[in-house]
BADRENMI-180211 format. One record per residue: residue in one letter; x, y, z of N, C-alpha, C, O in turn. Coordinates in steps of 0.001 Angstrom, whole numbers, plus 500000, padded with zeros to 6 digits. Example, Ala and Ser with C-alpha at 12.3 -4.5 7.8 and 13.67 -1.06 7.14 Angstrom:
2
a513190494310507800512300495500507800513200496700507800514236496681508465
s512850497750507080513670498940507140512900500030507870513409501138508039
***
This chain:
415
x547674669428574431546557669653574888546418670986575021547422671686575155
x545077671560575002544936673413575101544938673601576604544544674704576980
x545320672703577570544998673300579185545977672396579973546005671189579732
x546629672846580733547164672017582173546298671355582680546632670220583022
x544888671784582925544109671310583832543566669813582849543193669821581676
x543672668692583721543230667581583016541963667531583476541616668212584441
x540911666490582651539422666529583231539403665090583200540130664512582393
x538661664443583982538306663013584167536640662734584427535845663583584831
x536352661425584112534807661385584557534913660470586140535768659682586544
x533971660851586608534180660535588321532745659923588489532542659318589541
x531760660006587606530699659738587639529466659418586703529136660418586065
x528830658498586488528247658101585125526585657742585759526352656977586695
x525738658385585101524021657485584891523681657444583697524129658133582780
x522762656523583644521949656539582251520329655966582711520035655232583655
x519617656465581892518184655722581941518156655489580457518413656452579735
x517865654287579895518052653797578506516866653028578065516089652577578907
x516662652835576688515610651668576597515760650486577248514755649858577578
x517040650009577528517458648965578048517077648913579456517145647764579893
x516669649854580376516444650138581592517098651027582277518089651559581776
x516692651334583475517340652259584541518797652066585301518767651496586391
x519890652448584856521124652075585403522196651733584626521812651131583624
x523788651914584693524625651850584280525025650223583800525438649807582718
x524753649589584932525079648276584930524343647556583831524847646790583010
x522847647975583950522152647383583105522351647768581703522152646891580863
x522703648906581321522886649440579949524239648759579636524463648459578464
x525138648496580567526519647697579803526477646353579457527228645907578589
x525593645594580110525249644333580206524650644269578821524919643426577965
x523601645511578693522901645152577364523418645385576081523134644716575088
x524302646496576122525239646543574910526169645348574701526390645016573536
x526772644624575756527655643657575392527004642194574910527591641236574407
x525690642341575213524991640902575516523722641133574575523225640191573957
x523253642354574501521796642839574034520484642070574888520575641623576032
x519366642044574099519105642033572668518518643272572705518320643814573793
x518096643992571289517536645218571322516291645101571667515587644114571451
x515869646404572383514655646357573042513577646931572108512488647189572623
x513778647195570594512745647714569997511243646944569850511074645735569697
x510552647641569910509255647088570232508077647760569548508503648867569219
x506718647640569141505690648088569365505548649526569852505694649589571073
x505289650800569219505256651797570382503997651235571341502991650615570995
x504452651711572765503437651786573356502661653372574141501535653497574623
x503605654243574032502864655433574243501723655855573488500849656543574015
x501665655480572253500327655874571627500201654982570437501138654276570064
x498835655021569736498735654280568707499500654654567490499435655808567065
x500204653771566918501482653939565885501062653485564468501629653567563378
x499654652885564931499189651329563662499626652264562566500551651942561821
x498872653628562419498697654237561064499984654920560396499850655442559289
x501130654928560990502426655212560409503097654176559874502961653022560282
x503861654513558931504617653574558110505427652698559173505408651470559103
x506156653399560182506936652704560994506152652615562378505591653619562816
x506117651319563108505209650808564280506006650957565443505463651429566443
x507253650622565483508204650793566383508925651605567105508923652768566702
x509642651344568191510831652303568683511292651536569952510947650435570380
x512219652497570446513328651926571644512776652814572714513314653896572954
x511593652346573446511249653129574436511702652859575792511506651705576173
x512228653607576559512202653636577961511729651838578606510526651605578493
x512242651143578976511870649870579789512043650478581458512966651142581929
x510995650058582010510909649753583577510719651152583973511088651251585143
x510304652284583516510377654033583870508664654125584350507801654321583494
x508365653980585631507508654760585767507485656062586986507781656025588181
x507106656951586300507323658280586967506856658755588420507261659725589059
x505903657815588761505301658136590344506386657641591307506541658137592423
x507356656332590672508242655919591619509614656763591756510555656321592415
x509656657792591203510587658632591097510154660098591222511136660804591450
x509027660776591150508768661781591597507292661833591983506502660903591821
x506967663201592589505655663509593364505117663813592134505670664121591079
x503585663639592518502398664364591370502809666034591070502818666658590009
x503074666378592193503386667891591695504502668195590835504579669079589982
x505475667214591230506778667259590489506576667051588809507035667766587918
x505773665885588686505811665539587383504626666434586599504696666456585370
x503487667212587289502721667987586855503613669386586200502975670166585494
x504998669640586449506046670858586100506918670200585325507548671032584671
x507349668803585017508564668713584153507970667844583057506984667140583273
x508473667891582087508454666918580630509088665960581032509929666070581925
x508747664639580338509456663665580446511087663508580096511849662600580428
x511349664693579320512630664792578882513270664942580288514145664210580751
x512667666055580918513455666497582309513263665503583228514286665365583899
x512564664902583481512537663767584420513515662947584161514253662634585096
x513757662399582824515070661232582753516166661721583030517093661111583562
x516162663235582590517590663549582993518204663757584161519412663605584344
x517196664196585188517296664341586465517561662674587175518483662479587967
x516653661625586765517118660345587102518557660075586672519241659749587643
x519122660104585709520201659921585330521333660997586025522300660470586576
x521260662262586018521791662880587278522065662486588405523208662350588843
x521010662256589008521053661521590499522056660581590624523065660630591327
x521554659448589628522525658409589371524323658709589283525237658195589928
x524334659551588411525831659802588125526532660904589439527725661190589534
x525633661295590182526211662350591204526519661369592732527539661491593410
x525597660599592978525636659226593674527062658514593255527999658455594051
x527122658015592013528280657422591546529657657975591940530657657369592327
x529434659357591728530488660331592085531181660344593477532396660412593669
x530278660274594341530766660401595662530572661818596175530632662085597376
x530311662819595118530257663919595525529074664417596620527910664033596508
x529464665202597551528570665551598416528028666797598386528737667643598931
x527166667127597999526634668675597658526796669821598784527071671019598726
x526463668796599983526448669921601202527775670237601444527924671223602166
x528821669670601037530180669922601648530823670819600279531609671704600616
x530639670720599186531036671575598156530730672834597946529594673249598174
x531708673616597481531492675043596711530653674760595581531051674148594590
x529155675336595777528196674967594830528783676166593435528461675964592265
x529546677208593809529871677990592769530799677628591847531138678198590810
x531199676539592377532619675722591239532190674536590666532960673744590122
x530571674328590799530143673150590005528962673539588895527991674243589170
x529175673063587841528135673608586865527528672626586220527988671491586346
x526401672845585418525796671799584895525484672266583283524935673344583053
x525900671319582176525102671524580954524739669899580433525444668927580161
x523285670150580449522605669007579994521513669396578795520560670115579094
x521665668930577502520994669125576443520363668371576192520311667290576780
x519344668868574764518654667991574426518494668573572679518754669672572188
x518040667507572158517838668096570818516242668462570471516142669351569625
x515225668035570878514018668454570549513300668957571819512543669927571832
x513658668101573017512931669094574265511602668399574227511354667396573557
x510696669098575090509290669134575411508322669071574455507294669743574547
x508606668124573287507512668100572352506206667461572720505200667698572050
x506180666685573725505147665837574205504332666960574907503112666930574748
x504821667848575591504063668769576268503422669854575435502311670343575640
x504233670155574506503724670795573114502262670530572538501250671228572597
x502502669259571949501274668136571769500204668507572537499313669222572080
x500203667983573955499325668307574731498538669108575018497326669026575216
x499521670264575059498747671761575170498168672280574053497317673154574218
x498425671955573034497936672070571637496714671529571414495747672128570943
x496761670308571781495223669491571570494423670249573007493201670114573075
x494936670805573800493777670990574865493423672846574526492392673272575047
x494000673528573957493697674924573429492511675025572685492366674626571530
x491436675723573583490300676024572361490265677398572349489901678143573259
x490747677737571038490449679075570659489019679572570319488889680765570044
x488275679012570315486894679410570347486318679881571663485339680622571748
x487062679350572771486627679926573992486941681004574331488076681402574070
x485877681942575132486122683438575473487347683370576356487746684512576580
x487965682597576841489083682417577752490121681354577870490474680699578851
x490698681338576089491719680366575913492585679911577167492997680864577827
x492937678683577620493306678345578496494626677537578365494462676337578147
x495957677997578462497169677505578399497458677033579647496770677513580548
x498413676099580001498905675813581334499613676673581649499974677445580761
x500097676885583044501085677918583475502249677176583437503280677839583555
x502378675874583294503511675108583007504244674955581791505386674498581759
x503376675461580444503889674918579380505156675532579090506007674718578729
x505528676723579141506723677403579016507899676344579977508600675517579395
x507943676514581258509119675944581606509009674376581397510076673805581626
x508046673613581046508030672235580540508879672196579254509753671332579189
x508716673001578284508839672810577202510373673245576701511061672524575978
x510756674449577172512206674630576916513147674025577282513226673822578494
x514257673487576361515103672567576747516194673135577638517209672458577794
x516092674195578176517415674369579159516952673937580602517658674037581606
x515762673481580569515143673186582064515974672042582277516325671959583455
x516331671294581671517052670072582188518084670698583334517990670699584562
x519126671243582429520071671657583472519813672859584644520619673214585505
x518652673297584448517984674019585512517827673340586450518531673525587443
x516892672379586426516239671650587534517199670685588109517033670117589188
x518293670520587265519517669693588016520153670829589263520368670501590430
x520306671762588872521106672870589642519927673345590697520258673929591729
x519044673173590511517866673803591702517853672527592682517740672580593907
x517990671388591910517746670243592997519029670063593791518802669688594941
x520390670235593480521416670325594075522182671136594492523244670893595065
x521552672586594155522063673675594502523595674305593527524452675077593957
x523552673904592661524749673935592085524695675253591121523910675282590173
x525600676377591423525543677762590842526703678107590022527105679264589900
x527178677202589522528299677029588415527858677591587305526795678210587305
x528589677457586244528041677740584906527076676727584577527211675539584874
x525950677295583862524552676579583587524369676851582157524530677999581741
x524056675916581391523660676011580043523511675053579312524338674186579597
x522704674700578303522215673758577316522744673849576050522832674976575563
x523096672946575449523344672717573997522068672109573279521358671203573714
x521914672864571976520839672175571335521575672022570054521735673089569461
x522173670732569348522635670200568421522504669051567659523283668317567051
x520906669104567920520301667606567214521039666293567989520922666188569210
x521755665363567256522048664287567499523840664151568201524540663289568731
x523934665428567833525537665852568417525296666490569771526281666787570446
x524261666691570160523753667541571540524614666868572667525211667711573337
x524828665603573039525253665004574138526589665376574177527166665827575167
x527205665125572773528869665265572755529163666410573088529877666570574079
x528662667574572304528919669053572487528815669156573926529790669652574490
x527903668816574588527549669231576277529091668790576979529640669478577840
x529549667751576532530635667189577380531677667803577042532539668187577833
x531699668003575411533203668727575029533345670210575680534480670555576010
x532360671027575867532135672277576358532432672283577861533110673092578494
x531646670992578371531854671057580142533214670779580013533787671699580598
x534057669982579548535056670074579514536205671166579350537190671263580081
x535871672037578165536795672932578110536723674346579376537599675093579812
x534874674194579717534995674871581383535873674690582113536560675606582566
x536070673206582438537394673014583692538338673270583159539086673847583948
x538764673168582211540371673330581461540355675073581742541459675603581858
x539504675674581816539681677355581567539379677497583154539180678673583456
x539331676978583782539378677197585250537700677807585513537399677973586695
x537031678012584854535581678382585136534867677699586530534235678263587423
x535251676127586344534524675518587340535455674289587403536156673910586465
x535378673699588651535940672506588926535057671056588574535682669999588489
x533734671085588401533008669911588615532104670588587318531844671790587265
x531733669717586417530572670091585669529728668326585583530258667227585740
x528476668622585319527338667905585204526933667929583925526158668818583572
x527350667038583087527494667251581748526447666013581103526182665074581853
x525811666033579592525241665071579123523851665428578182523695666529577652
x523091664553578095521898665068577038520800664075577416520941663055578090
x519786664506576916518179663739577287517371664026576253517350664969575462
x516680663021576389515590663094575009514308661906575239514464660719575523
x513104662592575034511997661993575291510907662326574203509883662884574597
x511050662017572820510335662667571790509412661818571073508826662112570032
x509307660311571982508571659348570883507070659440571496506547658768572385
x506521660588570650505249661098570709504627661263569297505483661243568413
x503498661403568913502613661183567746503598662357566657504061662054565557
x503688663324567146504107664548566317505661664271566164506203664392565065
x506337663908567260507980663906566557508293662513566370509431662300565954
x507496661431566593507769660235565797507189660579564405507777660256563373
x506236661119564413505488660991562862506460661832561764506669661515560593
x507027663080562543508264663673561975509026663136561397509028663417560199
x509951662222561818510721661173561294509991660233560815510759659396560341
x509001659942560691508604658827559665508521659352558163509004658879557134
x507562660762558436507385661512556930508816661973556260508806662434555119
x509942661851556928511389661950556492511949660583555839513018660426555249
x510961659663556099511599658385555735513006658063556483513819657350555895
x513241658472557501514438658269558367514288656881559036515287656249559382
x513116656445559203513125655400560339513040654139559935512231654069559010
x513600652898560260513508651519559524512043651447559688511319652043560486
x511748650562558732510326650332558480510029648409558286509437647774557413
x510788647958559598511039646398559309510079646206560578510499645894561692
x508912646404560303507700646373561245507472644741561878506907644361562904
x508228643932560705507723642431561267508862641948562140508857640864562725
x509923642918562184510877642164563312511869643547563522512837643981562896
x511098644022564767511706645496564888512839645178565810513769645984565767
x512947644238566580514155643809567466515548643515566554516637643332567099
x515375643498565220516682643502564559516338644248563397516358643748562272
x515994645539563653515967646641562718517097647704562641517232648428561655
x517924647763563767518950648756563946520090647686563694520538646754564363
x520420648314562209521738647780561489522509648192561130522773647948559953
x523305649008561831524385650355561615525501649262560705526012648189561023
x525590650129559406526769649661558741526505648388557962527506647972557379
x525196647529557779524713646529557308524139646670555952523197647456555854
x524492646118555004524070646117553598522477646082553695521960646625552719
x521618645606554579520158645579554297519597646834555358518407647146555394
x520385647329555995520064648531557108518712649489556159519031649729554995
x517802649823556444516708650429555932516358651942557051515224652407556932
x517126652504557869516758653523558691517051653416560246517407652361560770
x516888654481560864517295654292562396515796653860563281514655654018562848
x516130653362564436515150653014565121515346654046566604516215653959567472
x514323654901566508513800655990567238513940655383568698513487654257568906
x514613656167569810515122656099570926514940657072572094515108658278571914
x514620656602573216514483657971574001515321657082575334515467655873575513
x515798658345576180516403658161577292517685659481577797517671660642577389
x518401659061578475519394660217579355520734659357579827520802658279580417
x521731660209579362523067660095579881523524661389580458523373662539580044
x524164660885581591524866662278582656526199661678583167526196660585583732
x527299662358582983528214662319583574528940663723584108528983664830583569
x529529663226585450530059663954586203531742664116586109532533663313586603
x532079665257585413533448665457584663534225666561586038533668667459586668
x535482666125586137536021666496587535537289666866586866537758666184585955
x537983668217587429539527668465587336540435667321587965540092666908589073
x541286666902587509542072665426587924542542665404588991542475664418589726
x543204666664589340544077666586590700542958666928591884543191666539593028
x541896667568591627540867667556592623540064665915592823539585665466593864
x540103665428591824539167664151591824540378662973592599540071662088593399
x541509663222592186542613662168592912542700662681594592542700661820595472
x542765663981594897542917664588596182541722663735596951542031663218598025
x540570663588596528539241663230597280539282661704597229538520661074597963
x540086661098596445539827660030596192538913659178595133538826657953595054
x538449659883594571537141659492593485537886658197592637539062657841592561
x537031657843592233536859656690591432536904657242590167536226658268590098
x537509656904589051538059657625588147537702656363586927538262655267586961
x536618656773585813536353655970584924537255656203583568537494655244582835
x537719657456583284538553657796581901538844659267582256538285659923583135
x539930659715581318540063660886580883539406661325579595539431660684578545
x538825662472579790538150663230578532539468664337578068539747665408578606
x540031663786577093541599664014576767541196665221575451541929666162575147
x539843664895574796540108665867573363538847666146573175537943665639573839
x538655667116572096537396667623571852537370668321570126538216669153569798
x536309667847569170536471668750568118535202668746567602534329667940567922
x535095669562566874533297670499566450533755670740565368534911671103565153
x532584670502564272532705671370562991531293671378562218530357670786562756
x531131671897561216529944672003560464530009671226558895531043671201558227
x529098670793558588529295670408557076528965671322556376529485671433555266
x528074672176556792527533673428555948527017672683554382527456673263553389
x526410671843554211525761671172553055524602671039553169523959671575552266
x523844670364554176522473669814553956521523670188555518522111670458556565
x520398670149555434519592670047556449519729668859557423519847668822558648
x519661667662556244519368666359557285520688665584556539521461665016557310
x520931665540555364521963664720554770523360665182555317523670666350555552
x524241663950555500525701664205555728526583664565554616526486663885553595
x527539665650554656528135665731553531528840664446552951529750664036553671
x528538663495551434528840662676551371530231661906551634530274660697551863
x531515662851551569532465662403551788532967662523553215534178662503553434
x532175662635554090532387663094555084533229664013555954533646663848557101
x533376665081555058534548666355555535534483666409556896535147665851557769
x533430667291556935533104667824558323533216666932559564533677667297560645
x532766665791559291533138664602560328534705664467560346535161664533561487
x535527664314559466536702663952559464537568665154560033538620664927560631
x536979666740559780537677667773560504537469667514561963538458667621562687
x536120667132562585535917666936563912536544665939564365536753666031565574
x536932665021563883537688663936564532538918664091564657539564663679565621
x539397664733563649541295664931563545541181666380564688542092666374565516
x540475667234564776540571667932565633540304667691567355540642668514568207
x539702666529567609539422665868568767541068665202569221541638665400570294
x541515664488568202542589663809568355544244664738568424545306664354568914
x543929665985567763545134666881567904544941667604569372545860668073570043
x543328667590569776543283668565570835544028667781572098544812668299572892
x543590666427572080544041665520573265545702665171572970546325664493573786
x546235665603571954547904665543571872548436664072571791549212663451572517
x547732663723570626547746662202570368548217662323568624547999663267567864
x548919661032568335549022660705566845547580659818566527546765659397567348
x547575659721565384546012659200564776546345657749565531545600657281566392
x547413657193565140547673655926565308547518655132566653547466653908566776
x547462655979567524547083655783569212545752655522569337545294654970570337
x545013655911568301543116655420568640542998654173568588543523653463567730
x542503653905569234542238652206569384540879651767568796540645650759568129
x540011652773569201538314652100569391537731653685568658537995654864568894
x537027653141567897535703654814567469534196654051567731533588653209567070
x533935654642568817532471654453569365531749655452567602531838656679567626
x531277654939566615530742655554565684529168656057565757528358655398566409
x528851657024565191527721657487565225526774656378564583525615656299564989
x527186655617563702526304654457563151524659654447563202524019653571563783
x524212655300562666522947655430562749521980654331562173520831654301562614
x522306653582561383521386652281560432521014653062559086520482652511558122
x521366654436559143520993654945557940521990654940556326523179655231556458
x521643654719555342522580654257554229523593655644554074524805655525553889
x522879657020554184523963657904553859524797658145554792525950658465554503
x524372658039556123525448658208557594526366657548557608527500657982557812
x526032656135557355526995655043557685528203655243556727529367655202557124
x527773655505555193528823655358554306529599656749554567530815656750554373
x529071657730554924529780659106555169531020658919556280532209659216556160
x530356658363557321530976658137558574532194657300558281533261657684558762
x532165656050557449532882655205557105534333655897556035535510655549556136
x533800656863555127534735657558554298535581658334555078536803658405554947
x534679659096556147535703660049556907536657659391557673537821659787557610
x536368658467558375537365657358559532538383657040558236539592657251558331
x537799656539557079539189656028556366540083657401555761541283657289555511
x539518658381555612540113659425555086541131660033555902542209660379555418
x540745660228557519541163660764558287542548659824558588543698660260558650
x542148658521558745543195657442559472543923656973558668545046656573558977
x543384656911557303544623656083556330544730654661556326543844653906555927
x545793654328556761546087652682556793545552652339558151544885651318558318
x545803653091559031545268652736560362543982652599560564543485652241561631
x543360652883559520541657652595559641541278650994559533540249650457559942
x542022650590559093541920648907558886542086648414560104541429647432560447
x543036649042561000543381648489562167542488648907563513542679648374564606
x541665649752563316540746650302564430539343649279564341538792648680563418
x539126649400565585537692648636566098536732649638566115536960650598566851
x535841649628565551534502650211565036533237649880565211532718649008564514
x532434650668566363531166649580566452530162650843566850530607651931567217
x528806650561566733527814650968566891527037650752567990526517649653567798
x526639651224569121525876650715570134524586651109569956523810651006570906
x524236651515568973522340652076568287521972650823568067520807650479568266
x523002649884567584522293648769567111521608648141568440520694647327568305
x521978648458569491521161647733570744520106648693571155518894648480571138
x520862650035571615519709650699572166518894651827571087518230652729571599
x518973651733569869518352652821568856519174653907568921520264654035569479
x518360654862568126519019656080568521518584657038569461517491657554569227
x519273657437570600518817658606571296518563659895571189518085660654572033
x518909660106570099518956661280569483519710662438570262520915662192570322
x519321663736570932520429664482571964520792663307572907522016663411572993
x520496662470573505521138661953574517522186660784574044522899660161574831
x522154660579572517522956659616572316524460659900572580525164659049573122
x524896660990572227526401661397572316527155661213573838528339660907573978
x526078661503575071526331661446576147526588659902576590527599659434577112
x525333659222576217525172657668576713526523656825575813527212655998576411
x526698657054574793527606656377573993529239656941574302530226656248574056
x529295658186574826530521658356575907530718657459577196531777656876577427
x529749657407577909529669656349578844530172655115578322531139654616578898
x529605654456577182529947653151576740531379653228576353532061652214576497
x531901654284575891533444654371575752534592654231576918535669653647577034
x533810655045577674534282654911579142534512653749579979535393653450580785
x533087652980579400533090651447580165534152650784579362535066650293580024
x534218650668578013535212650143577257536652650082577706537387649099577792
x536876651279577958538220651729578137538429650997579579539387650226579620
x537730651127580651537965650673581868537607648936582006537904648374583060
x537118648347581155536898647049581203537816646601580260538150645478580639
x538263646816579474538989646152578269537916645128577293538155643999576864
x536841645848577146535716645067576336535234645970575038534753647074575290
x535306645688574113534610646426573142533184646355572502533176645575571550
x532017646925572741530724646432572525530802646357571085531608646937570357
x529763645486570727529627644780569314528612645696568565527845646428569191
x528631645639567345527508646061566368526770645125566170527175644451565223
x525869644754566614524855643629566479523807643764564934523762644750564198
x523248642815564809522600642654563580523164642449562532522446642619561546
x524632642014562261525399642565561203525832641263560663526795640616561073
x524964640911559623524604639809558712525586639744557200526404638896556844
x525174640856556601525470641220555297526578642543555268526308643710555554
x527836642020554855528645643278554747527890644266553796526881643956553162
x528430645356553772528010646490552970529527646981552182530401647546552839
x529687646695550761530816646806549754531292648736550200532413649240550143
x530332649220550499530794650928550822531144650913552315531789651861552763
x530815650037553016531301650011554526532036648584554829531597647450555021
x533520649216554781534203647911554770535581648266555765536773648362555475
x534771648426557195535960648719558119535752647301559394535112646288559113
x536219647452560336536120646506561275535080646750562327535473647284563364
x533677646406562203532502646915562981532445645945563891531353645762564428
x533553645127564269533061644650565703531857643886565711531120643918566697
x531538643073564515530162642188564288529794641295565673530584640590566302
x528334641533565974527857640816566972528334640086568237527527639738569099
x529677639853568342530179639713569669531040640814570467531945641438569914
x530799640939571376532098641881572132533068641560572106533168640397572497
x534307642175571717535716641712571935536474642352572956536549643551573226
x537084641260573541538153641750574712539510641946574506540282640996574378
x539923643315574458541039643676574070541320644910574559540656645937574418
x542935644661575480543087646126576020543114647262575163543761647201574117
x542309648589575571542439649554574551542838651079575541542536651323576709
x543426651712574788543845653018575718543214654117575154543036654995575998
x542758654439573907542137655593573343540925655356572529540880654641571529
x539931656032573058538489655719572240538098657340571845538314658440572353
x537558656944570916537181658360569795535541658041569389535131657292568502
x534747658882570361533362658845569968532805659779569249532970660925569669
x532052659613568070531396660808567210530281660559567375529707659558567804
x529846661802566911528269662195567113527912663473565943528434664587565920
x526964662984565094526833664107564327525280664568563976524528663601563855
x524845665473563845523048665841564134522749666397562429523494666377561449
x521554666803562571520611667186561601521483668955561533522050669458562503
x521380669519560332522083670774560266523542671050559869524046672084559432
x524186669632560186525741669459559818526356669397561131527541669712561239
x525822669103561933526430669432563207527721668347564120527308667448564852
x528713668505564006529654667377564290530107667988565476530206669179565771
x530466666544566354530920666642567962531921665377568281531501664258568578
x533049665663568195533936664316568720534810664473569985535589665359570335
x534441663383570518535562663532571786536537662416571966536267661297571530
x537512662633572507538517661481572748538680660909574290539233661625575125
x538264659814574587538367659637576089539829658468576305539962657409575692
x540451658835576971541690657819577398541401657462578617540669657992579453
x542266656180578659542483655247579933543018655916581011544028656588580800
x542604655879582007543423656680583217543891655704583649543516654532583631
x545106656404584227546355655443584622546962656400585872547962656041586494
***
């Protein structure tokens, strides 16, 4: 390992398409169903895809005042809800802590695109005095998720945001781990958030032909690694974790979910949206994470795959796993929880890291659902359709983003 300071997870918080709260999420990824349904935020009938995984049960006024809602885009709102849950879960009392030793990294792949659309529609350039909301910029910019969490709790330690598309959440957690390891903070609030199901965001993915078009059967449309997959299902939500230096966490009697033991990152340097066909960049990032954790490849038990349900990604990720792990690849349990949640974009890596921590803690691997027809190009053990109760000690979480960004995390069972 790169540092004697070890980092553990002491709090988790999620707001997902399956509902608000970690227990709701955990039950959903074990038992389903996928909540993909016709888009409710706007009329999507003229798009080639008409469904998505929108957050279930979220009413902004139940969580925020009218004044707060006016100044915060939805992606910031859901980040604050997840952060609140994770901090409460950790048992941290901000009034008793040294705020300079607690930092925040919460990123987003897209940020306040809904705010940008709203203000663009309202802008009248023919008016003598065109009006733009004074809240436009602070609602739009991605770093405001980290900023709002720090403001709310008074955390004045390192504060920044990652923006690496669908690798954002994992990069935020990995960089937060390194900040603690090098003693720049003792606690980091880390994760990812996304709320981009708007006409512009949704339409952009439709135009790329990235989304499934299974409009007659949306709840079965997210089919990672399956032969008949035809694209990902767009989702929204947030996942936030409390990372803490291990000895400090033990001293205060904190509940510990798992250790964040390794971090790897790389670039494909290949294409703006397609992964490198043989998964070379993914392989490098996975290998780096395993090495950073001080482990051998055969010590990894479970891979929470990026597994988007797109033809190129699933094939390249499978090739990367086989190339790195060789004979051990056939012994790995590999699953994609996106089959239930849809693809949460910049929040995916954080939400899936929580899935790994819960899998380690409970000794249960969540399945890849909707898996009925194997793809000859994807020939690993994808834990099809039913959870698997086996003891696991080491989990690898993969996250890959447009632009060729790769981020991988090793989580280890804490004992």
